[in-house]
N, C-alpha and C positions, 0 to 999 in steps of 0.2 A: 203705850197707847198710841203715841205718835207713829211708831213703826208699824203697828197694826193698821192704822188708818191709811198710811202710805201704801201698804201692801194691797189693801182693799181698793184704793183708787187706781193702783197700777193694774190690778186684775180687771177692773171695770174698763180701763182704757184699752187693754189688750183685747177684751171681748168686743168692745165697740169697733176696734180696728178689724177684727175677724169678720164681724157682721157686715161692715162696710165693704170689705173685700169680696164677700159672698153675694152682695146685692148686685144683680146684673144690671146692665145698661137699659133693660127694657122698662125700668121704672121711669126713665126719661120719657115724658109723653110725646116728644118729638121724634122718638126712635122706635124701630120695630126690628125684630129678628129677620134676617135674610133667610128665606126658605129655599133650600136647594134640593134638587132631585139628583141623586148620585147613582152611577152605574154600579153593578155588582163588582166586588173585588176579583181580580184575576190571579193574584198570588197572595200568599200569607207568609208570615214569619219575617225575620230580619234578613234582608239581602246581604250577600257576601261578595267579596271580590270586586267591589266598586272602588276603583282607585281614582281619586280626584283630590286636588289640594285644597279645595274650597267648599267641602261638603258640610252641611249643617248636621247637627247632632240628630241621630235617628232615635226617637222616643217610642215609636210604635203606638202612641196614643192618638185617638181621633181628634180632629180639629174641633175646637170649641165653637160656640155660637158667635156669629158676627152680626152686629147691629148697624142699621143704616137709617138715614133720614126717611121719615114717612113720605110715601109718594115715589120712592125709588123704583124704577122700572127696568126690566130687561130690554136693552136697546138693540142688541145685535142680532136677534133671531131673524133668519132669512135675509139678512142684509148682504149687499154685494161684497165679494172678496176678490182681491187681486194679489199677485205674488211676484217676487223676483224670478220665479220659475213658472212661467205661464203654461207649461206642458208637464204637469206632475207625472212622476213615474208610476204612481198608483193612485187611484181615486180621483175625486173632483174637488176643486177649491170650494165649491158650495158646501162640502161636508163640514167646513170650519164653523159654519153658523146654522146648521140644519137641525139642531136640537138633539142629535143622537150622540151619546157619550160612551157607548160600549167599547170595551177594549178588544173585542173580537175582530177578526178580519172582516173587511168590507165597510168599516166605519171610519177609517182614517185616510188622510191624503198624505202621500209621500213626495217630498220635494228632493231635488238633487243634492249632491254632497257639498260640504263646505257651508259658507255663510249664505243663508237664504232668509227671506222674510215673507210674511203674509200681512195684508192690510185690509182692515174692515172699514167700510164707509157707512157711518151711522145715519147719513142723510141730512143731518143738521148738527149744530154745535151743542154739546151737553156738558154739564158738570158731572164728571165721571167719578163714580165711587169704586166699588169692587170690580175687579176683572178676574174671571176664573179661566184657567187654562188647563186643558187636558191634552198632553202629548200621548204618545203610545204608552199604555200602562198595563199591558198584559204580561210584562216582565219588568224586573227592576232595572232601571237605567236612569242616567242623568243626562239631560240635554245641556250642551255647552253654550257659553257665550249668549245666554238668554237676556235679551234687552227688550223692554216694552216701552213704547213712546206714544205720546198723544200730540196731535197738532190740528189746526184748521187748514194747514197747507198740505195738499195731497202729495206733494213731492218731498215733504219733510225737509225743506231747506230753511224755513224760518218758523219761529214760534213753536219750537219743539220742546216738549216737556218729557223728560225721562222719569218714569214712575217705578221702574225695576231694572236692575242691571247686575248680573252676577258674573260679568266678564272681568275677572280679577287681574288680567294682564293686558287688557285693551287689544286683544287679537282681532276683534271685530271692527276696531277703529271707531267705536262710538263712545269712547271714554272709559276710564277705569270704574269698575263697579264695586260696590261695597256689600251687595246682597250675597247670600250664600247659595251655592248650588244645592239641589235637593233631588231625592229619588222619587220618581213618578209613582203615584198611586191612583186608585179610583176616585179619591177625594178631589183630584185636580189641585192646582195651586191657586190660592186666593191672594191677589195683590190689591192693596188699597191705594187707588189713585188719588184719594183725598181731595176730590173736587177739581182735579185738573180739567181744564176746559178744552174741548176739541171735537171735531167732526170725525177725524180719522184716528184709528188705533193701529199701530204697526208693531208686530212681534217678530223679533229677529232671533235666530239660533244658528249654531255652527256645528251640526252633527251631535252625536251622543256617545256614551261610553260603550255601546255595542257596535256601532258602525258610524259612517260619515254622513248618513242621510238625516233628513229633517221630517218629522211627522207631527201632524195635528189631528186630533180627534174632534175637539170642540173648543170654542172660545165663547165665553159669555161676558158681555160688557153691561154693567148696570149704571144708572145715573139719573139725573134730574135735568130738566131744561136749563140751559145756561141763562143767567140773569144779565 
């Protein structure tokens, strides 16, 4: 009898754990799901011949929902953008925050080879939540030495917060990163800045697995006014 009771309690506990795991964060009244508009996919299937030592596991599964504090807003749309390469090879820097995410030609800006960065001026300091990044995604490729930083200093000399870094060997000189490299898709990459406060968002990269150039289709920065 005692064994049967134990098994019943164990089953109940397991069921409760499964239910708890299945209950999404939207039940938190202070949270809401971040609604994103995604471009159409430009390739399907599992990419091959991507050789990089720091690549995350490719599952082929879509990204799940992401929940943010109520009142979170898109901060970056139409905001000013500058770059380490002020004369892009293709496109305009304004493409980075113009709201267009298509992987087709004519929607991306191409910066020169090697280490380059783009920087978005949000106009004021915010508590930054998710940052969505779309590099060139019409074919499978990995962008190297990707580092995302936030600061109130436009020159990024002080008060710099690094929210993402997949530079595993510090070849960009911004510190060793522990994040994984990833293959570009139409979903973009979602990075949670976890409330890092700043007016400026700087995104660095160092070429990609197809060539040495740097490309940006769109960057979306979400957040709340800094308290």
